[in-house]
C-alpha positions, 0 to 999 in steps of 0.5 A: 064691400064699398071702395071707402072701406078697402085698406088700401084707401084708409092707408092712403087717407091720412097722408097729405103731409108726407105726400107733400114732403116728398114733393118738395124733396123731388121738385127741389132736386133738378132733373132737367131731361139732359141732367142725367145725374139730376134724373138719377139723384130724382130717382134715389129719393123714390127708391128711398122711399118705396124700400121695404117689404113686399117691394121690389125694385129694379134700376134700368141702366140708360146711358144718356138719360136717367136710369129707369126704375121698375118698383113691383108690389106682389100680388095674386095670379094674372096679369100685371097692371102698369102705373107710370110717370117720368121723372124728367122736367123741361127747365134747365138745371139751376132753375130750382136755386132761382124759384124753389118749392113753394107752397101757399095754402092748397097750391104747390109751385116750383119748376115740375110740380105738376109735370109731373113730379106730383105724379111720381109721388101719387104713383109712389104713395099708392104702391106703398099703400098696397105693400103696407096693407097685405099686397095687391090683387094681382101685381102692380108695377110702377115704372119712372122713366128720364126721358118723356119731355124730349120724345122718349126715345129712350123710354119707350121700349122699356115701356113696352116691354113692360107693359107687355100682357098688362090688363091697364096702364094707367099714366099719372100725367097732371089732371086738367084744371078741370079736374078731369083725366085725360082720356085721348090725346093727340100723337105726332112728331118733331122733324130737323130740317135743314137746308144746304144753299151756296155762300156769296158775299152780298154786295160783290157777287150776290148773284153767285149765292143760293140763299138756303134761308130765303128756301127754308121761308118759302118752305115754312108757307107751305108746312104751315098750310098743312094745318087742318083743324077740322082733321085735327092736324097742327103744323109748327116751325118754332125754331129757325136758324141760318146763315152767318151774317147779313153781308152773307148769302145764307149757305144753310138754314135749319128749323125746328118743325112740330107735327100733331094729329088725331089718328094713327091713319092720319101719320103717313098722308102727312109724311108724304106731303112734308115730304114733297115739300122739302123736295121741292127746289124753292131756290135753285141748287138748294137742298132741304132734308128732314130728320125725325128726331121723335114720334108719338102714338096718339093715345085714342078714345077707344082705349080708355073707355072701360078704365075711364067708366071704372075711374069714374066710378071710383072717384063718384064713391070718394067725393069727387066728380070727374070726366074724359078730356081730350088734348093735343100734348102727347104722352108715354101713355100713346105707347101704350094705347097702341099696343091695344092695352087699355090705358087711362092719362092725367090720373095725377093730382090736378095741375095747371100752367105746366111748363111755365114759371107759373106752374102750379099743384093743387094738393088737396087733390093728392089724396083724392086722387091717389084713392081713386087710383087704387080703386081703380086698380082693384076693381079690375080684380 
């Protein structure tokens, strides 16, 4: 039987309008990473949509961020498959009031419309498709978390627990603008850097001061010099602060520092170089410290090869061509790939310009992408 004859794919075929209705509800419900009530309201909408025969729902409490929601469609024996996505967005609460969901033809706009509320809709509809058509060939688990955009510090242990023993993990981050899915991602981390100096009056006793901003500036130059494009390593100080005024030698300075790597083996050497730079006394009597704030694991291409082949085969039969693509962005798929579980990412509807006011979702890709995910799952039996 070809995938086009699958009852699950037939169930999905006429659902584009329903998908857009749910997408509009999710986009118009604020879910900034630090807005727990908003995140949980998006979770409530997903629970409301998915509640029904053949679906088991569990809410996993999370104190600071949105609760995790586990949704299971029962199936035959054997390891489960995991589909996952995050509910949080980078847009502060209040953004929706300024620019709510809109659509023009096949294009939908709004905060988080591509990254990744459209992916949440896709997960929900694939789960419901299996439940409505008699169940799955093996258990299928959907996981909706609430803190991916800020590092998944609370989401990661939940993801790793629910992924353990899975036959495959499919992450519904947005499909690339090219139409491809994501077969490999960078990992990395971000670090809070703090420098302590000594305050002094800038005119009266300048020589008594120890300028923390000067020390930080010297370190920024050396930290940026660690970038190695050939090796795929990038370093970036994206935020700096310090001092209390122009007439005072700055007693403190701070920075937010981002590092990206291609392979996990690159992590320890780059961290060692960073710590050497921080330990150096660039300005006498100043002290710098670095605090690791989040850690992302690369999704290496070897973990996606088999799933990519299955997905591409299903897509071709459904009617679209697709390849794998590397991206410098980090995602939760790195955690599961690092566990040795076959993992494929970027399986949501095609999106562009994530994290900007021009973020857009290509609505015409909703149904075929959902069908391709469902067909990929069926092929794992």
